[in-house]
N, C-alpha and C positions, 0 to 999 in steps of 0.2 A: 844665176845672177851675173856672174862675171862675163858670160857670153853677151848678155844684153848690154852690159856696160861698155864692152868693147865695141859692139855694134853701134851704140849711140855715139861713142867717141869717134868712130870711123866715119859715121854719117856726117857729124859736125865738121870734121876735118875735109871730108870729100866736098862739102860745099865750097871750100876754098880753092881746091885744085881741080874740081870737076872730074873725079874719078868714077869709073863705072863700077858696077856691083861686083865684078870679078876682082877688080884691083882692091876694092875695099875689104872684100873677103880674105884676099891674099894677105894684105897688110894685117888684118885681124888674126890670121893664122900665125903670123910672125910676132904677134903681140906688139905691133907698131901702130902709130896713128898716121893719119893722112899727110902729116907734114914731114914724114921721114924722107931723107934724101938717099941717093945711091950709096954712099959709104955706110950709112947707118943700116940700110937694108942688107948690104952684104955682111957687115959685122954681126948683125943679129942671125942671119942665115948660118954663118959659120959657127956661131955659138950653139945654136939649136942643133946643128948637125953633130957636133961634138957630144952634146948632151944626150941625144936621142939614139945614137948609133948603137946597134947591138954589141959591138966589140967592146965598147966603153962601159956598157951595163952588164958585163959578164955573161953575154949570151941571152939575157932576159929579153924576150920578144914583145913585152907589153908596150914598149915605146915605138914599136915598129910602125903603127898606124899614125902616130904623130909625126915620125920621120917622113913618111910618105906625104902628109899633108904639108910639111915644111918644104920639101923638094918641089912639090906641085905649085905651092905658092910662089916660090922664088922664080920658077920657070914662067909663071904668069906675069909677074912683075918685070921679067926680062922682056917678055914679048911687048909689054906696054911701054918699054923704053924708060922704066923708072930706075933701073940699076946702073945704067951707063957704063 
């Protein structure tokens, strides 16, 4: 249900900014809406990196998949010029 809610929020926000599917998905992976600006994106990225990093989780690799998604999402948003 949460994924559907994030997707719906991203689609509503995307209508305002004309974001593509990749950008909307990347913002959803960072738990942000389509109105997020560069500083908000960077701050959320850093927060999620710290939370999902294996060293912080005592070597627990369960958050590794989420970490990979966060990194990929940020790179996507960088290429789109949203992180400035």
